[in-house]
C-alpha positions as CSV (number, residue, x, y, z in Angstrom):
1,M,63.6,120.5,100.4
2,K,67.2,120.3,101.5
3,I,69.5,118.3,99.2
4,Y,72.6,116.7,100.8
5,N,75.1,116.4,98.1
6,Y,78.8,117.1,98.8
7,R,80.3,115.6,95.6
8,D,79.1,118.3,93.3
9,K,80.0,121.2,95.6
10,W,83.4,120.6,97.2
11,E,85.6,121.8,94.3
12,Q,84.3,125.3,94.5
13,F,86.0,125.6,97.9
14,L,89.4,125.1,96.5
15,T,90.5,128.7,96.8
16,P,94.2,129.5,97.4
17,E,93.6,130.1,101.1
18,I,91.8,126.7,101.6
19,V,94.3,124.8,99.4
20,S,97.2,126.3,101.5
21,M,95.5,125.1,104.7
22,L,94.8,121.7,103.3
23,T,98.4,121.3,102.1
24,Q,99.8,122.2,105.5
25,I,97.4,119.9,107.4
26,H,98.4,117.0,105.0
27,E,102.1,117.7,105.7
28,Y,101.5,117.5,109.4
29,K,99.4,114.4,109.0
30,G,102.4,112.8,107.2
31,K,104.6,113.6,110.2
32,Q,102.2,112.6,113.0
33,G,103.3,109.0,112.9
34,L,106.9,110.1,113.6
35,F,105.7,112.4,116.3
36,V,103.8,109.6,118.1
37,E,106.7,107.1,117.8
38,S,109.4,109.5,118.9
39,S,107.6,110.7,122.1
40,A,105.3,107.9,123.1
41,D,105.7,108.2,126.9
42,A,105.2,112.0,127.0
43,L,102.3,111.9,124.6
44,T,100.4,109.7,127.1
45,Q,100.4,112.7,129.3
46,L,99.2,115.0,126.4
47,V,96.3,112.6,125.9
48,E,95.3,113.0,129.5
49,I,95.5,116.8,129.4
50,A,93.6,117.0,126.1
51,K,90.9,114.8,127.5
52,I,90.4,117.1,130.5
53,Q,90.4,120.2,128.3
54,S,88.0,118.7,125.7
55,T,85.6,117.7,128.4
56,E,85.7,121.1,130.0
57,S,85.7,123.3,126.9
58,S,82.9,121.6,124.9
59,N,80.6,121.8,127.9
60,K,81.6,125.4,128.7
61,I,80.6,126.5,125.2
62,E,77.1,125.3,126.1
63,G,77.1,127.0,129.5
64,I,77.8,123.8,131.5
65,Y,80.2,124.5,134.3
66,T,81.8,123.0,137.4
67,S,85.0,123.8,139.3
68,D,88.4,123.2,137.6
69,E,89.2,120.5,140.2
70,R,85.9,118.7,139.7
71,V,86.3,118.8,135.9
72,K,89.7,117.2,136.2
73,K,88.4,114.4,138.5
74,L,85.4,113.8,136.3
75,A,87.4,113.8,133.1
76,L,89.8,111.2,134.6
77,S,86.9,109.1,136.1
78,K,88.2,109.8,139.7
79,T,84.8,110.9,141.1
80,N,81.1,110.6,140.5
81,P,78.9,113.5,139.2
82,K,77.1,115.4,141.9
83,N,74.5,117.5,139.9
84,R,73.0,117.8,136.5
85,A,75.9,119.8,135.0
86,E,78.4,117.2,136.2
87,E,76.2,114.4,134.9
88,K,76.4,116.0,131.4
89,I,80.2,116.4,131.8
90,A,80.6,112.8,132.8
91,G,78.5,111.7,129.8
92,Y,80.7,113.7,127.5
93,R,83.8,112.1,129.0
94,D,82.5,108.6,128.3
95,V,81.5,109.3,124.7
96,L,84.9,111.0,124.2
97,N,86.6,107.9,125.5
98,T,84.5,105.7,123.3
99,I,85.6,107.7,120.2
100,H,89.2,107.8,121.3
101,Y,89.6,104.1,121.6
102,N,87.0,102.7,119.2
103,Y,86.8,105.1,116.3
104,D,87.7,102.5,113.7
105,N,84.7,100.5,114.6
106,I,82.2,103.4,114.8
107,S,80.5,103.9,111.5
108,I,78.7,107.1,110.5
109,K,75.1,105.9,110.6
110,P,72.0,107.4,112.2
111,N,71.6,104.5,114.6
112,I,75.2,104.9,115.8
113,I,74.7,108.7,116.3
114,L,71.6,107.9,118.3
115,Q,73.7,105.5,120.5
116,L,76.4,108.1,121.1
117,H,73.7,110.6,122.1
118,R,72.2,108.0,124.4
119,D,75.5,107.6,126.2
120,L,75.9,111.4,126.4
121,Y,72.9,111.4,128.7
122,K,73.4,108.1,130.5
123,F,74.0,109.8,133.9
124,N,71.0,112.2,133.5
125,A,67.5,111.5,134.6
126,V,66.1,112.9,131.3
127,M,64.5,110.4,129.0
128,F,65.4,111.9,125.6
129,G,68.9,110.6,125.4
130,G,69.3,108.5,122.2
131,Q,66.1,109.8,120.7
132,Y,65.5,112.5,118.0
133,K,63.6,115.6,119.1
134,N,59.9,115.3,119.5
135,V,59.1,119.0,119.3
136,D,60.4,121.7,116.8
137,N,63.2,123.8,118.1
138,V,64.9,127.0,117.2
139,I,68.4,128.4,117.4
140,E,68.2,131.7,119.3
141,E,70.6,134.5,120.1
142,T,70.4,137.4,122.6
143,D,71.0,141.0,121.3
144,S,72.7,143.8,123.2
145,E,69.4,144.8,124.8
146,G,68.7,141.3,126.1
147,N,66.0,140.4,123.5
148,Q,65.8,136.8,122.2
149,L,66.0,136.6,118.4
150,V,65.6,133.5,116.2
151,R,68.8,133.0,114.4
152,F,67.9,129.8,112.5
153,Q,64.9,127.6,112.2
154,P,66.1,123.9,112.0
155,V,64.2,121.2,110.2
156,P,60.9,120.2,111.9
157,A,60.8,117.2,114.2
158,W,58.9,115.0,111.8
159,E,61.5,115.5,109.1
160,V,64.6,114.6,111.3
161,P,64.8,110.8,110.7
162,H,64.8,111.2,106.9
163,A,67.2,114.2,107.1
164,M,69.7,112.2,109.2
165,D,69.5,109.2,106.8
166,E,70.1,111.5,103.8
167,L,73.0,113.3,105.7
168,C,74.8,110.1,106.6
169,T,74.4,108.7,103.1
170,A,75.7,111.9,101.5
171,Y,78.8,111.8,103.7
172,S,79.5,108.1,103.1
173,K,79.3,108.7,99.3
174,S,81.6,111.7,99.5
175,V,84.4,110.0,101.4
176,A,84.1,107.0,99.1
177,L,85.4,109.3,96.4
178,E,89.2,109.3,96.4
179,T,89.1,112.7,94.7
180,M,87.2,114.5,97.5
181,D,89.3,115.6,100.5
182,P,87.6,114.5,103.8
183,L,88.8,117.7,105.4
184,I,86.2,119.5,103.3
185,A,83.5,116.9,103.7
186,I,83.8,116.8,107.5
187,P,82.9,120.5,108.2
188,M,80.1,120.3,105.5
189,F,78.6,117.3,107.4
190,I,78.9,119.1,110.7
191,L,77.3,122.3,109.4
192,D,74.4,120.3,108.0
193,F,74.1,118.3,111.3
194,L,73.8,121.6,113.2
195,C,71.3,122.9,110.8
196,I,69.2,119.8,111.2
197,H,69.5,120.1,115.0
198,P,68.2,116.6,115.5
199,F,68.0,116.5,119.3
200,N,66.1,118.3,122.0
201,D,69.4,119.0,123.7
202,G,73.1,118.3,123.2
203,N,73.4,119.2,119.5
204,G,76.5,121.4,120.0
205,R,78.3,118.8,122.1
206,M,77.4,116.0,119.7
207,S,78.7,118.1,116.8
208,R,82.1,118.4,118.4
209,L,82.2,114.7,119.3
210,L,81.3,113.8,115.7
211,T,84.0,116.2,114.4
212,L,86.6,114.2,116.3
213,L,85.1,110.9,115.2
214,L,85.2,111.9,111.5
215,L,88.7,113.3,111.8
216,Y,90.0,110.1,113.5
217,R,88.4,107.8,110.9
218,S,90.1,109.9,108.2
219,G,93.5,109.5,109.8
220,Y,93.7,112.9,111.5
221,I,94.3,112.0,115.1
222,V,95.6,115.3,116.4
223,G,92.5,115.8,118.6
224,K,93.7,113.0,120.9
225,Y,96.7,115.2,121.9
226,I,95.5,118.7,121.4
227,S,92.0,119.7,122.4
228,I,90.0,120.7,119.3
229,E,87.2,121.8,121.7
230,K,89.4,124.1,123.6
231,L,90.6,125.8,120.4
232,I,86.9,126.3,119.4
233,E,86.0,127.7,122.8
234,A,88.9,130.2,122.6
235,T,87.5,131.4,119.2
236,K,83.8,131.0,120.1
237,D,82.8,134.3,118.4
238,S,84.4,133.3,115.2
239,Y,82.8,129.8,115.4
240,Y,79.3,131.2,115.8
241,N,79.9,133.8,113.1
242,A,81.0,131.1,110.6
243,L,78.0,129.0,111.5
244,Q,75.7,131.9,110.9
245,K,77.2,132.8,107.5
246,S,77.2,129.2,106.3
247,S,73.6,128.5,107.4
248,Q,72.0,131.4,105.5
249,G,69.9,130.1,102.7
250,W,70.4,126.5,103.9
251,H,66.8,125.4,103.5
252,E,66.8,126.6,99.9
253,N,70.1,124.9,99.1
254,N,71.7,128.4,98.6
255,N,74.0,128.4,101.6
256,D,77.7,128.9,101.4
257,Y,79.7,126.2,103.3
258,A,83.0,128.1,102.7
259,P,83.0,130.2,105.9
260,F,82.5,127.2,108.2
261,V,84.9,125.0,106.1
262,K,87.6,127.7,106.5
263,Y,87.0,128.1,110.2
264,M,87.3,124.4,110.9
265,L,90.4,124.0,108.7
266,S,92.0,126.9,110.7
267,I,91.2,125.1,114.0
268,I,92.6,121.7,112.7
269,L,95.8,123.5,111.4
270,A,96.2,125.3,114.8
271,A,95.9,122.0,116.6
272,Y,98.6,120.4,114.4
273,R,100.9,123.4,114.9
274,E,100.5,123.2,118.6
275,F,101.1,119.5,118.5
276,A,104.3,119.9,116.6
277,S,105.4,122.7,119.0
278,R,104.9,120.5,122.0
279,V,106.7,117.5,120.5
280,Q,109.6,119.8,119.6
281,I,109.8,121.0,123.2
282,M,109.8,117.3,124.4
283,R,112.6,116.5,122.0
284,E,114.8,119.3,123.3
285,S,116.3,116.9,125.9
286,K,119.6,118.7,125.9
287,L,118.0,121.6,127.7
288,S,117.5,121.3,131.4
289,K,113.9,121.5,132.7
290,P,114.3,125.2,133.9
291,D,115.8,126.1,130.5
292,R,112.9,124.5,128.8
293,V,110.5,126.6,130.9
294,A,112.5,129.7,130.0
295,K,112.4,128.8,126.3
296,I,108.7,128.3,126.3
297,I,108.1,131.8,127.7
298,E,110.7,133.4,125.4
299,D,109.1,131.8,122.3
300,T,105.6,133.0,123.4
301,L,104.5,136.4,122.0
302,G,102.4,137.9,124.7
303,K,101.7,136.4,128.1
304,I,101.6,132.8,129.3
305,T,100.3,131.3,132.6
306,K,101.8,128.6,134.7
307,R,99.0,126.3,133.7
308,D,99.9,126.8,130.0
309,I,103.5,125.9,130.7
310,L,102.5,122.7,132.5
311,E,100.3,121.7,129.6
312,K,103.2,122.3,127.1
313,C,105.6,120.3,129.3
314,P,103.6,117.5,130.9
315,N,106.8,115.8,132.1
316,I,107.9,118.8,134.2
317,S,106.4,119.0,137.7
318,E,104.6,122.0,139.0
319,T,107.2,122.5,141.7
320,T,110.0,122.6,139.1
321,V,108.0,125.1,137.0
322,Q,107.4,127.3,140.0
323,R,111.0,127.3,141.0
324,A,112.1,128.1,137.4
325,L,109.6,131.1,137.3
326,A,111.0,132.4,140.6
327,N,114.5,132.3,139.3
328,L,113.6,133.9,136.0
329,L,111.9,136.7,137.9
330,K,114.9,137.2,140.2
331,E,117.2,137.4,137.1
332,N,114.8,139.9,135.5
333,K,114.3,137.7,132.4
334,I,110.5,137.6,132.7
335,I,107.8,140.0,133.8
336,K,105.0,139.0,136.1
337,I,101.5,140.2,135.2
338,G,98.6,140.2,137.6
339,G,98.2,138.1,140.7
340,G,96.5,135.1,142.3
341,R,94.8,132.7,139.8
342,Y,95.1,135.3,137.1
343,T,98.9,135.5,137.2
344,S,100.7,135.3,133.9
345,Y,104.2,136.0,132.6
346,T,105.9,137.5,129.6
347,W,109.5,137.5,128.4
348,N,111.4,140.8,129.3
349,R,112.4,141.7,125.8
350,E,113.4,145.2,127.0
351,G,116.2,143.7,129.0
352,E,117.7,141.8,126.1
């Protein structure tokens, strides 16, 4: 039987690599208050962008799509869902908002997790929202020849209520210890949640919502400004690879949490670095808006799209960005790659 006990395991993960990531994240956390105070107005726009990206990316990971324009309107509550996919997207948006604005009052208990899952499906006609799975499920993958393979067998349906009670109790006990870093306890909790796989549907999306909730409750609020879900989507292969490695031997209590812990720490660290980068760009008030666009492209190794630039500078209009790009192309300072919706740009380092 699976034993949920983080207090006796977490110290084994304190390798030089993990300690380095923890140290950097702690340093960024110490600065985040200054970031928020110094750029409050611009950060409001970052929250809006992150909300759209999180709603879109977490659903895309599970194969739930709609158009970019529809996602934006749904994420900002400017339209009503038109189909099942959009109903799921709207449900995610509402739970995300609940966590953003009420995380201090949302405790980590089984009944609370059930309520969040209920709200995830409040727009859908299905009746299993807010209920644990009533049939056993499996986690499958498709090989290169199209064959379905069972990658992991979660706990049976009858065992879920007890497993969720044990999981939440283990996490609460671990974070009550001042010696244990919550940044290690959080991915351990999420890995176990995914191995339990407590719901008929929505386990992946719930795991990402719970990740944000646990981070916020521990004081790591970067996910409000930089989409954790988008960073996971961009590294989806690594995400699934870490999950697979850390779930091997899970039922026998022989699994190694380290791969998933390292992966999640790398995502959190990447989010904080991006946050610091965007705040720095906002602080460079001495630069004109066209010069800020140029600096963003110059500081980017590889290519960057107009959408990326707009996300990094939410207080610069699309018209201004487009004009700056046209001038930089005319001056041969940047190189245009591709065309149409796939257009991107890179700094012309040969011309320097």
